[in-house]
C-alpha positions in Angstrom: -74.3 -182.8 -95.4 -75.8 -179.3 -95.1 -77.6 -180.5 -92.0 -74.4 -181.8 -90.4 -72.7 -178.5 -91.0 -75.5 -176.5 -89.3 -75.2 -178.8 -86.3 -71.5 -178.2 -86.2 -71.9 -174.4 -86.2 -74.6 -174.5 -83.5 -72.2 -176.6 -81.2 -69.5 -174.1 -81.9 -71.6 -171.1 -80.9 -72.7 -172.9 -77.7 -69.2 -173.6 -76.8 -68.2 -170.0 -77.3 -71.1 -168.8 -75.1 -70.2 -171.2 -72.3 -66.5 -170.0 -72.5 -67.7 -166.4 -72.3 -69.9 -167.2 -69.3 -67.0 -168.8 -67.5 -64.7 -165.9 -68.1 -67.3 -163.5 -66.7 -67.8 -165.5 -63.5 -64.1 -165.6 -62.8 -63.7 -161.8 -62.7 -62.5 -160.7 -59.2 -64.5 -158.1 -57.2 -63.3 -154.5 -57.1 -60.4 -154.4 -54.6 -60.7 -152.7 -51.2 -58.4 -149.7 -50.2 -54.9 -151.1 -50.1 -54.0 -152.4 -46.7 -57.1 -151.1 -44.9 -59.6 -153.7 -46.0 -62.6 -154.1 -43.8 -63.6 -157.5 -45.3 -64.7 -159.6 -42.3 -63.4 -159.7 -38.8 -60.0 -161.1 -37.7 -59.4 -163.5 -34.9 -58.7 -160.6 -32.5 -62.1 -159.0 -33.3 -60.7 -156.1 -35.2 -62.4 -155.0 -38.5 -59.5 -153.0 -40.1 -56.4 -154.7 -41.5 -53.8 -152.6 -39.8 -51.1 -153.4 -37.2 -51.6 -152.4 -33.6 -49.9 -149.1 -32.7 -46.8 -149.4 -30.4 -46.8 -147.7 -27.1 -43.8 -145.3 -26.7 -44.2 -143.3 -23.5 -44.6 -143.1 -20.6 -42.4 -146.2 -20.2 -44.0 -149.3 -19.1 -44.2 -149.7 -15.3 -42.9 -146.1 -14.8 -43.8 -143.6 -12.2 -44.6 -140.1 -13.4 -42.9 -137.0 -12.0 -45.4 -134.8 -13.6 -49.0 -135.8 -14.6 -48.9 -133.5 -17.6 -46.8 -136.0 -19.6 -48.9 -137.2 -22.6 -49.5 -140.8 -23.8 -47.5 -141.4 -27.0 -47.6 -144.2 -29.6 -46.0 -145.1 -32.9 -48.4 -145.2 -35.9 -50.3 -148.3 -37.1 -49.4 -149.5 -40.6 -51.4 -151.3 -43.2 -50.7 -155.1 -43.3 -50.3 -155.3 -47.0 -48.9 -151.8 -48.0 -46.7 -149.2 -46.5 -49.5 -146.8 -45.7 -52.8 -147.2 -43.9 -54.2 -143.9 -45.0 -55.7 -141.4 -42.6 -56.3 -143.0 -39.2 -57.7 -141.8 -35.9 -56.5 -143.3 -32.7 -58.5 -144.3 -29.7 -56.7 -144.1 -26.3 -58.1 -145.8 -23.2 -57.0 -145.6 -19.6 -58.1 -148.5 -17.3 -58.2 -148.9 -13.6 -58.7 -152.4 -12.3 -59.7 -153.6 -15.7 -62.4 -150.9 -16.2 -62.1 -148.1 -18.7 -62.1 -144.8 -16.7 -61.0 -142.3 -19.5 -60.9 -142.5 -23.2 -60.6 -140.3 -26.3 -60.4 -140.5 -30.1 -57.8 -138.2 -31.6 -56.2 -137.6 -34.9 -52.8 -137.6 -33.3 -50.1 -140.0 -32.0 -50.4 -138.6 -28.5 -53.1 -137.7 -26.0 -52.6 -135.4 -23.0 -53.4 -137.1 -19.8 -56.8 -136.2 -18.4 -57.5 -135.5 -14.8 -56.5 -138.6 -12.8 -56.1 -139.6 -9.2 -52.6 -139.0 -7.7 -50.4 -141.9 -6.7 -52.5 -144.4 -8.6 -51.4 -147.1 -11.1 -53.3 -147.1 -14.4 -53.2 -149.3 -17.5 -53.4 -147.8 -21.0 -53.8 -148.9 -24.6 -54.5 -147.6 -28.1 -55.8 -148.7 -31.4 -56.2 -147.3 -34.9 -59.7 -146.5 -36.3 -61.1 -145.4 -39.7 -64.7 -144.5 -39.6 -66.6 -147.2 -37.8 -63.8 -149.8 -38.4 -61.0 -150.5 -36.0 -57.7 -152.3 -35.8 -56.3 -154.4 -33.0 -55.4 -152.9 -29.5 -51.8 -152.2 -28.7 -50.0 -153.9 -25.9 -51.2 -152.7 -22.5 -48.6 -150.6 -20.5 -48.9 -149.3 -17.0 -47.9 -146.1 -15.3 -48.2 -144.6 -11.8 -49.3 -141.0 -11.4 -47.3 -138.5 -9.4 -47.8 -137.9 -5.8 -49.9 -134.8 -5.0 -47.1 -132.2 -4.3 -47.0 -129.9 -1.4 -47.3 -126.2 -2.1 -44.1 -124.5 -3.3 -42.7 -121.3 -4.9 -39.8 -122.1 -7.2 -38.4 -119.4 -9.5 -41.4 -118.1 -11.4 -43.8 -120.9 -10.5 -46.3 -121.0 -7.6 -48.5 -123.8 -6.5 -50.6 -123.6 -3.3 -53.2 -126.3 -2.7 -54.6 -124.6 0.4 -56.6 -127.8 1.3 -54.1 -129.1 3.9 -54.5 -126.3 6.5 -51.4 -124.3 5.4 -50.1 -122.0 2.8 -46.8 -121.1 1.2 -47.8 -117.5 1.1 -48.1 -114.7 3.7 -51.5 -114.6 5.4 -53.2 -111.2 6.0 -56.4 -110.6 8.0 -58.9 -113.3 9.0 -58.1 -116.4 6.9 -59.7 -119.7 7.9 -58.5 -123.0 6.6 -61.2 -125.6 6.0 -59.5 -129.1 5.6 -60.1 -130.6 2.2 -62.0 -127.5 1.0 -59.6 -124.5 1.0 -58.8 -121.2 2.6 -61.7 -118.9 3.4 -61.3 -115.1 3.1 -63.5 -113.9 6.0 -63.7 -110.2 5.0 -62.3 -107.5 2.8 -59.0 -107.4 4.7 -58.2 -111.1 4.3 -55.8 -112.1 1.5 -52.7 -114.2 0.8 -49.5 -112.7 -0.5 -46.9 -114.6 -2.6 -43.4 -113.4 -3.5 -42.2 -115.0 -6.7 -38.5 -115.6 -7.1 -38.6 -114.7 -10.8 -40.7 -112.4 -12.9 -43.3 -114.2 -15.1 -43.7 -112.1 -18.3 -46.2 -114.6 -19.8 -48.2 -117.3 -18.2 -51.3 -118.3 -16.3 -52.6 -117.3 -12.9 -55.6 -119.4 -11.9 -57.5 -120.8 -8.9 -60.6 -122.7 -7.9 -63.2 -120.6 -6.0 -66.2 -121.7 -4.0 -68.7 -120.0 -1.8 -68.9 -117.2 -4.3 -72.1 -115.2 -4.2 -73.4 -112.7 -6.8 -74.4 -110.1 -4.3 -71.5 -109.4 -1.9 -70.6 -106.3 0.1 -67.9 -103.9 -1.2 -67.1 -102.1 -4.4 -64.0 -103.1 -6.4 -63.5 -106.4 -4.6 -60.8 -108.7 -5.9 -60.6 -112.4 -6.7 -56.9 -112.3 -7.6 -54.3 -109.7 -8.2 -50.6 -109.0 -8.9 -48.3 -106.1 -8.7 -44.7 -104.9 -8.5 -43.4 -105.1 -5.0 -45.5 -105.7 -2.0 -48.1 -102.9 -2.8 -49.8 -103.6 0.6 -49.3 -100.1 2.0 -52.9 -99.1 1.5 -52.5 -95.5 2.7 -49.0 -94.9 1.3 -47.3 -94.5 -2.0 -46.8 -98.2 -2.7 -50.4 -99.4 -2.9 -52.1 -101.6 -5.5 -54.3 -98.9 -7.0 -51.4 -96.8 -8.2 -48.9 -99.6 -8.7 -46.9 -99.5 -12.0 -47.7 -103.1 -12.7 -51.3 -103.3 -11.4 -53.1 -106.5 -12.3 -56.5 -106.8 -10.6 -59.3 -109.3 -11.3 -62.5 -108.2 -9.7 -66.0 -109.5 -8.9 -67.7 -106.4 -7.8 -70.5 -105.9 -5.3 -71.7 -102.7 -7.0 -73.3 -103.6 -9.3 -73.7 -107.1 -7.9 -71.9 -109.8 -10.0 -70.1 -107.3 -12.2 -66.7 -108.6 -13.6 -64.0 -106.1 -14.2 -60.2 -106.1 -14.6 -57.2 -103.8 -15.2 -53.6 -104.6 -16.3 -50.8 -102.1 -16.6 -47.7 -103.1 -18.6 -44.4 -101.4 -19.3 -46.1 -98.9 -21.7 -49.8 -99.6 -21.8 -52.9 -100.0 -19.7 -55.9 -102.2 -20.6 -59.1 -102.6 -18.6 -62.8 -103.2 -18.9 -64.8 -100.0 -19.6 -68.6 -99.3 -19.3 -70.6 -102.1 -20.9 -67.6 -104.4 -20.9 -68.1 -104.8 -17.2 -70.7 -107.5 -17.6 -72.7 -109.3 -14.8 -72.8 -112.9 -14.1 -74.9 -114.9 -11.6 -72.9 -117.0 -9.1 -74.0 -119.8 -6.8 -72.3 -120.4 -3.5 -72.7 -124.2 -3.8 -70.7 -124.3 -7.1 -67.0 -124.3 -7.9 -65.7 -121.6 -10.3 -62.4 -121.8 -12.1 -60.9 -118.3 -12.6 -58.1 -118.3 -15.2 -56.2 -115.2 -16.3 -53.5 -115.5 -19.0 -51.1 -113.0 -20.5 -48.2 -112.9 -22.9 -47.5 -112.2 -26.5 -49.3 -108.9 -26.3 -52.6 -110.4 -25.2 -54.5 -110.7 -21.9 -57.6 -112.8 -21.3 -59.8 -113.7 -18.3 -61.9 -116.9 -18.4 -64.4 -118.2 -15.8 -65.7 -121.8 -15.8 -68.7 -123.0 -13.8 -68.1 -126.4 -12.3 -64.4 -126.2 -12.1 -61.7 -127.0 -14.6 -63.3 -128.3 -17.8 -66.7 -126.9 -16.7 -69.1 -124.6 -18.6 -67.4 -121.4 -19.7 -69.5 -118.5 -18.5 -67.1 -115.6 -19.2 -64.2 -115.0 -21.6 -62.9 -111.5 -22.5 -59.5 -110.0 -23.1 -57.6 -107.3 -25.0 -54.3 -106.8 -26.7 -51.6 -104.7 -25.0 -48.3 -103.1 -25.8 -45.1 -103.5 -24.0 -44.5 -106.3 -21.4 -46.0 -107.3 -18.2 -42.8 -107.3 -16.2 -43.2 -106.6 -12.5 -40.0 -106.8 -10.5 -40.2 -108.1 -7.9 -43.3 -110.0 -8.9 -45.9 -110.4 -6.2 -49.3 -112.2 -6.5 -52.3 -112.4 -4.2 -55.4 -114.4 -3.5 -57.9 -111.6 -3.3 -55.8 -108.5 -2.7 -55.1 -105.5 -0.6 -57.6 -102.7 -0.6 -55.4 -99.8 -1.9 -56.3 -96.2 -1.7 -59.8 -96.9 -3.0 -60.8 -97.9 0.6 -61.2 -101.0 2.6 -64.3 -102.2 0.7 -62.1 -102.7 -2.4 -60.1 -105.5 -0.9 -61.0 -109.2 -1.2 -64.4 -110.6 -2.2 -66.0 -111.5 1.2 -66.2 -115.1 2.2 -64.8 -116.8 -0.9 -63.0 -120.1 -0.3 -60.0 -120.6 -2.6 -57.9 -123.7 -3.4 -55.4 -124.9 -5.9 -53.7 -121.7 -6.7 -51.4 -121.9 -9.8 -49.1 -119.3 -11.4 -46.5 -120.2 -14.0 -45.4 -119.9 -17.6 -46.4 -123.6 -17.8 -50.0 -124.8 -18.3 -51.9 -125.7 -15.2 -51.1 -129.4 -14.3 -53.8 -132.0 -13.7 -52.9 -132.4 -10.0 -54.0 -128.8 -9.4 -57.5 -129.4 -10.7 -59.1 -131.1 -7.7 
């Protein structure tokens, strides 16, 4: 009897152990982040369980009036919860089925990169989290804007200068090189633009080639602005003494020195002494010169290789008052002023894609 009881107890213990073992093996694995599980790939190849973002703009099959319009999407959502957590988005632009531009941004929009004018592109986007990615959105198409002719409209100036003409007034020996730009053949060559409205804050920029470090002349100019025409070099209305002088210089003495001066309604800022730094320039390269003003701050930046190239110069200062020339006149290069003829335009520079506006420079002006 005692032996039978021992056997019964042993069987009971064994049954309990087996039951415990079964309970342990049935425990589920720790859950993944809600809705953003990366367990396995889906049939579309994605590795993140989120919905595809929805394209918003530009509208499918649309033609852009301005290539500065960004690509916009609606956010992806998790498939099993209302939130997918923090996602980045990859945008791609395709031409004839090949990816030509792409970017990964933590945003629901992406500013259009530099694209060819009058060309139809396809675009799409997907959500990403680390190395995992969701499905691609539907593919939409858009056609970029035509390359516009030069114009002066209100406070906006655009002059491509690559088509053998200008919307400005030519002074001195200016030679047009088709597809390249307008060449300023000596100190007395410059282009004058009369804006219809004063631009109290904005950007004045241009692409410059054939720019040498060592050029003749002293206070020679790349670009300039003033109040009124200020082209009367020997008279009272000259750029040197103008109440709204704005001169951006690449000097010949010393070679390669960069200097500038801006006079506002109640202030004057300029480069002084050691602030007039030197840079080496190469005639075979393109340089993007960009001056900006507004909100009490002026800055000059220079990029080697064009827009988006290597920044080789950036310097500015705060100012009081307002830069408010009336009438507002701008120049490629500039008149010499009372400082003498060798303080006119930098010799032999070739300029194209001149932009002046309170709007950022558009992509069509970057060629």
